[in-house]
C-alpha positions in Angstrom: 24.0 -52.1 -53.7 24.7 -55.6 -55.3 25.3 -55.5 -59.0 23.0 -57.5 -61.3 24.6 -60.5 -63.0 26.1 -59.7 -66.4 23.9 -60.8 -69.3 25.4 -62.3 -72.4 25.4 -60.0 -75.4 22.8 -60.8 -78.0 21.5 -59.1 -81.1 19.1 -56.2 -80.6 15.5 -57.4 -80.3 13.5 -56.8 -83.5 11.8 -53.5 -83.1 8.1 -53.1 -84.1 7.6 -49.8 -85.8 4.4 -47.8 -86.3 4.0 -44.2 -87.6 1.1 -41.9 -88.2 0.6 -39.9 -91.4 2.6 -36.6 -91.3 0.9 -34.0 -89.2 -1.7 -36.3 -87.8 -2.5 -36.6 -84.1 -3.6 -39.9 -82.5 -7.3 -40.6 -83.4 -8.3 -40.3 -79.7 -6.5 -37.0 -79.2 -9.0 -34.3 -78.2 -7.0 -31.6 -80.0 -7.9 -32.3 -83.6 -8.4 -29.4 -86.0 -8.5 -25.8 -85.1 -9.2 -24.6 -81.6 -12.6 -23.0 -80.7 -11.3 -19.8 -79.1 -14.7 -18.5 -78.0 -15.2 -21.7 -76.1 -11.7 -21.6 -74.6 -12.3 -17.9 -73.6 -15.6 -18.9 -72.0 -14.0 -21.4 -69.7 -10.9 -19.2 -69.1 -11.7 -15.5 -69.7 -8.1 -14.4 -69.2 -7.2 -16.0 -72.5 -9.0 -13.2 -74.4 -6.2 -10.8 -73.5 -3.7 -12.9 -75.5 -5.7 -13.9 -78.7 -4.2 -12.5 -81.9 -5.0 -12.9 -85.6 -2.4 -14.9 -87.4 -1.2 -14.2 -91.0 -4.0 -16.5 -92.3 -6.7 -14.4 -90.6 -7.4 -17.0 -88.0 -7.5 -16.5 -84.2 -4.3 -17.8 -82.4 -1.9 -16.8 -79.7 1.7 -15.5 -79.8 3.6 -18.7 -79.1 6.7 -16.5 -78.5 5.1 -15.0 -75.4 5.5 -17.3 -72.4 2.6 -15.7 -70.6 0.3 -16.4 -73.5 1.4 -20.0 -73.7 0.8 -20.5 -70.0 -2.7 -19.0 -70.2 -3.5 -21.1 -73.3 -2.5 -24.3 -71.6 -4.6 -23.4 -68.6 -7.6 -22.9 -70.9 -7.0 -26.2 -72.7 -6.7 -28.2 -69.4 -9.9 -26.6 -68.1 -11.9 -27.2 -71.3 -10.7 -30.7 -72.3 -9.7 -32.3 -69.0 -11.6 -30.6 -66.3 -8.5 -29.3 -64.6 -9.7 -25.9 -63.4 -6.7 -24.8 -61.4 -3.3 -25.0 -63.1 -0.2 -22.8 -62.8 3.6 -23.1 -62.9 6.3 -20.8 -61.7 7.9 -18.4 -64.2 10.7 -20.0 -66.1 9.5 -23.6 -65.9 8.7 -25.7 -68.9 5.2 -25.0 -70.4 4.7 -28.0 -72.7 2.6 -28.3 -75.9 -0.4 -30.3 -74.6 -1.5 -32.1 -77.9 1.9 -33.8 -78.1 1.8 -34.9 -74.5 -1.7 -36.3 -75.0 -0.5 -38.3 -78.0 2.2 -40.0 -75.9 -0.3 -41.2 -73.4 -2.8 -42.4 -76.1 0.1 -44.4 -77.7 0.9 -45.9 -74.3 -2.7 -46.9 -73.9 -2.6 -48.7 -77.2 0.6 -50.4 -76.1 -1.1 -51.8 -73.0 -4.0 -52.9 -75.1 -1.8 -55.2 -77.1 -1.3 -57.2 -73.9 -5.0 -57.1 -73.1 -6.8 -58.6 -76.1 -7.0 -55.2 -77.8 -8.8 -53.5 -74.9 -7.3 -50.5 -73.2 -7.0 -51.3 -69.4 -8.4 -48.4 -67.5 -8.8 -47.4 -63.8 -6.7 -46.9 -60.8 -5.4 -50.5 -61.0 -3.0 -49.4 -63.8 0.0 -47.7 -62.3 2.2 -45.3 -64.4 5.5 -43.8 -63.4 6.4 -40.4 -64.9 10.1 -39.7 -64.8 10.7 -36.0 -64.7 7.1 -34.9 -63.9 8.2 -31.3 -63.8 6.3 -28.3 -62.3 3.5 -28.7 -64.9 2.5 -32.3 -64.0 1.0 -32.6 -67.5 1.3 -36.3 -68.1 -0.4 -37.4 -64.8 -3.2 -34.8 -65.4 -4.0 -36.0 -68.9 -3.5 -39.7 -68.2 -5.6 -39.7 -65.1 -8.4 -37.8 -66.8 -8.4 -39.9 -70.0 -7.9 -43.4 -68.5 -8.2 -43.2 -64.7 -4.7 -44.5 -64.2 -2.8 -44.0 -61.0 0.3 -41.9 -61.5 3.6 -41.6 -59.6 5.3 -38.4 -60.7 9.0 -38.3 -59.9 11.5 -35.4 -60.1 14.8 -34.4 -58.7 13.8 -30.7 -58.2 12.0 -29.8 -54.9 10.6 -26.6 -56.5 9.1 -28.6 -59.4 7.4 -31.1 -57.0 6.1 -28.2 -54.9 4.4 -26.8 -58.0 3.0 -30.2 -59.0 1.6 -30.8 -55.6 -0.1 -27.5 -55.6 -1.8 -28.4 -58.9 -3.0 -31.7 -57.6 -4.2 -30.2 -54.3 -6.2 -27.5 -56.1 -8.2 -30.0 -58.2 -10.2 -32.3 -55.9 -11.0 -34.8 -58.6 -7.3 -35.8 -58.6 -7.2 -36.8 -55.0 -5.7 -40.2 -54.6 -4.9 -40.5 -58.3 -1.5 -38.8 -58.4 1.3 -39.1 -55.9 4.6 -37.2 -56.2 8.1 -38.4 -55.1 11.5 -36.9 -55.1 14.4 -38.7 -56.7 17.0 -38.0 -54.0 20.0 -39.1 -56.1 20.5 -37.1 -59.3 22.7 -39.9 -60.7 19.8 -42.3 -60.7 16.6 -42.5 -62.8 14.6 -45.5 -61.6 16.7 -46.7 -58.7 15.4 -45.6 -55.3 11.9 -44.6 -56.5 9.9 -47.8 -56.0 9.3 -49.8 -52.9 10.4 -53.4 -53.1 6.8 -54.7 -53.4 5.6 -52.1 -55.9 4.7 -52.9 -59.4 4.3 -50.4 -62.3 2.5 -51.2 -65.6 4.4 -48.5 -67.6 6.9 -45.7 -67.3 7.1 -42.6 -69.4 9.7 -39.9 -69.8 10.5 -36.8 -71.8 14.2 -36.7 -71.3 16.4 -33.6 -71.4 17.7 -33.6 -74.9 20.5 -30.9 -74.8 24.0 -31.4 -73.4 24.3 -27.8 -72.0 22.4 -24.5 -71.5 24.3 -23.0 -74.5 23.2 -25.8 -76.8 19.6 -25.4 -75.6 19.7 -21.6 -76.4 21.2 -22.2 -79.8 18.6 -24.8 -80.6 15.8 -22.4 -79.7 17.4 -19.6 -81.8 17.6 -22.0 -84.8 13.9 -22.9 -84.3 12.8 -19.3 -84.5 15.0 -18.7 -87.6 13.4 -21.7 -89.3 10.0 -20.5 -88.5 10.8 -17.1 -89.9 10.2 -15.4 -86.6 13.7 -14.2 -85.7 13.3 -10.4 -85.7 16.3 -8.4 -84.3 13.9 -5.6 -83.3 11.9 -7.9 -81.1 13.0 -9.4 -77.8 12.2 -13.1 -77.9 12.4 -15.5 -75.0 15.5 -17.6 -74.8 13.4 -20.7 -74.8 9.9 -20.5 -76.2 8.4 -23.0 -73.8 10.6 -22.1 -70.8 12.5 -24.8 -68.9 14.9 -25.3 -66.1 18.2 -27.1 -66.3 17.0 -30.6 -65.4 14.1 -30.2 -67.8 16.2 -29.3 -70.9 19.8 -30.5 -70.5 22.1 -32.9 -68.7 25.7 -33.9 -69.1 26.0 -35.9 -72.3 22.6 -34.8 -73.5 19.8 -37.1 -74.6 22.0 -40.0 -75.6 23.7 -40.2 -72.2 20.3 -40.0 -70.4 18.9 -42.8 -72.6 21.9 -45.0 -72.0 21.5 -44.6 -68.2 17.8 -45.3 -68.6 18.4 -48.5 -70.5 20.9 -49.8 -67.9 18.8 -48.9 -64.9 15.6 -50.3 -66.4 17.2 -53.8 -66.4 17.8 -53.4 -62.6 14.1 -52.8 -61.9 12.8 -55.1 -64.7 10.9 -57.3 -62.3 8.8 -54.4 -61.1 7.8 -52.8 -64.5 5.9 -54.2 -67.4 6.7 -51.6 -70.1 9.3 -48.8 -70.0 9.1 -45.9 -72.5 10.7 -42.7 -73.5 10.4 -40.0 -76.1 13.5 -39.7 -78.3 14.1 -36.4 -79.9 17.0 -37.2 -82.2 16.4 -40.0 -84.7 20.1 -41.1 -84.5 19.6 -41.9 -80.8 17.0 -44.6 -81.6 19.5 -47.1 -82.9 21.8 -46.3 -80.0 19.0 -47.0 -77.6 18.2 -50.3 -79.3 21.8 -51.4 -78.9 21.9 -50.5 -75.2 18.6 -52.3 -74.6 19.9 -55.4 -76.3 22.9 -55.5 -74.0 20.6 -54.9 -71.0 18.5 -58.0 -72.1 15.3 -56.4 -73.3 12.8 -59.0 -74.7 11.0 -56.6 -77.0 11.3 -53.1 -78.3 8.7 -51.0 -80.1 9.2 -47.7 -81.9 6.0 -45.7 -82.2 6.1 -42.7 -84.5 4.3 -39.5 -83.4 3.5 -36.4 -85.4 2.3 -32.9 -84.6 2.1 -30.4 -87.4 5.6 -30.4 -89.1 7.3 -32.0 -86.0 8.1 -35.7 -86.1 9.0 -37.4 -82.8 9.6 -41.0 -81.7 8.3 -43.0 -78.7 10.4 -46.0 -77.9 9.0 -48.6 -75.6 10.6 -51.8 -74.2 10.0 -54.7 -71.9 12.1 -57.4 -70.3 9.1 -59.8 -70.3 8.2 -62.1 -73.1 4.6 -62.7 -74.2 4.0 -65.5 -71.7 5.3 -63.3 -68.8 3.2 -60.4 -69.9 0.2 -62.6 -70.0 0.9 -63.7 -66.4 1.3 -60.0 -65.4 -2.1 -59.3 -66.9 -3.8 -62.2 -65.0 -2.2 -61.2 -61.7 -2.9 -57.4 -62.0 -5.6 -56.5 -64.5 -8.0 -59.4 -64.0 
């Protein structure tokens, strides 16, 4: 494959930063406030077997129980997004849905900045989910909320088999979500898109550990901080599950983000906005430096918050304002 011409080094593009108040979800996020457990149980009766009373006397579930988290997610998807059939194999990542929804709402706002403040909706908007996983969460929520067409990519055949089963079991998703295997584990974007394909945005929740041992230690530390580490009780190794490619990769999050920055430049002509979650705050500055070397025209850092957890969404584009305007005229109008 021919190598792209080297770009002269230039200072990192000025990053536009936004952040919500601590603990606040995006205003359009459906998961504000406390959950209505009677309503959730009505749409998904099996949830009733997992509801407990928390120390504050409120109904909740045991988030240390993977089976409870899976059933809870199934109920949320049914009640809020009309996804009536959802399941994942044991041991696969079962993500917290409110945070995933926040990512998508922030991306919708990002596209609106190139569309006179109006969120572009419908199947004409194409999104590429890097690492769609067995759960297919981002395409499910994004298609329901905005009608976007999604391409979900993954390196794991078993994950894609699960995602395809979810899409096939929900007729309203037909034609809205397609799934592709990344055949080369060394690549992120390369080899996924046809030469004439254009994608309005990409999203990714990268593996943030460098090894299985690091992932296990991180989970143990999380339980200790939450005051839930009880030696008399057998807790899951990872509270939300997860296979190797979902949770760790050689070099961890930083190495993955560096590869993403480099490869994004090689498909820059086919994509309007790239984006990724960044778990570790120290990696944001590193990513900005790699993007500057790759020739990014603009970088935006969007803060996200869920409860006590703070996370970061970094988005970048290789197109200046004029080029983004031309993209809009050619594709959205």
